[in-house]
C-alpha positions, 0 to 999 in steps of 0.5 A: 450836773452829774450828781442829779443823774440816777445811779441806775442810768444805763446810757449817758450821752454828753453833747459836744462842748460840755463839761468844760468847767475848770472845777471838773477835774475828775470824771469817775463814773463808778456810781453808775453800776448799770451803765451800758453806754457812754458817749461823749461829744467833741470838745468836751471835758478839757479840764478833766485830769483823771477819767475812771471807768472802773468796775462797770460790769454792764458797760458795753460801749464807750465812744469819745468824740474829737478833741475831748479830754485835752487842752491841746486841740487839733495839733501835733504840738502837745505838751504832756501833763504827768497828772492826766490819767485814763483808767478803764478796768474791770468792765467784763462786758465792754465790747467797744472803745472808740476814741476820736482824733486828738482826744486825750492827747496830753494824757500820760497814762492809758491803762486798760485792764480786765476787759475780756470781751473787748472786740473793737479798740479804735484810738484815732483815725487811720491815715490821719494825724490823731495824737491820742495819748501821744506821750503815754504807754498803752497797757492792755492787761487781761486775765483771759487765757485761751485753752 
């Protein structure tokens, strides 16, 4: 239950096959202002239409397991849903975003913005069918300027 978690939580780990309640359609973690790490296991949050990781100034790492945040699991036959969005922005300490195969496969928006410390961006697995954000445009925006 998200509402029972202390807002000063620094690490959230969601076991596999969790958060699959049809009433859970938005995952907004903005109340966890001190969050450093988010780990989501396989087969989780299938009914979530919108993920918001916004303004998490201490967030350093996000790891999403296989077949999470999707209704199209283990398949390349994906039906895109124009109402499914992933937003990751204003997380200045984020160093790593890793998303395993088939997760977010039916999402149509993948927005990543103002994550200037990002060193690792791994979406899917090299050499394997992955289908992550299959019908989405990837937008990676930053205000960082090299001098």
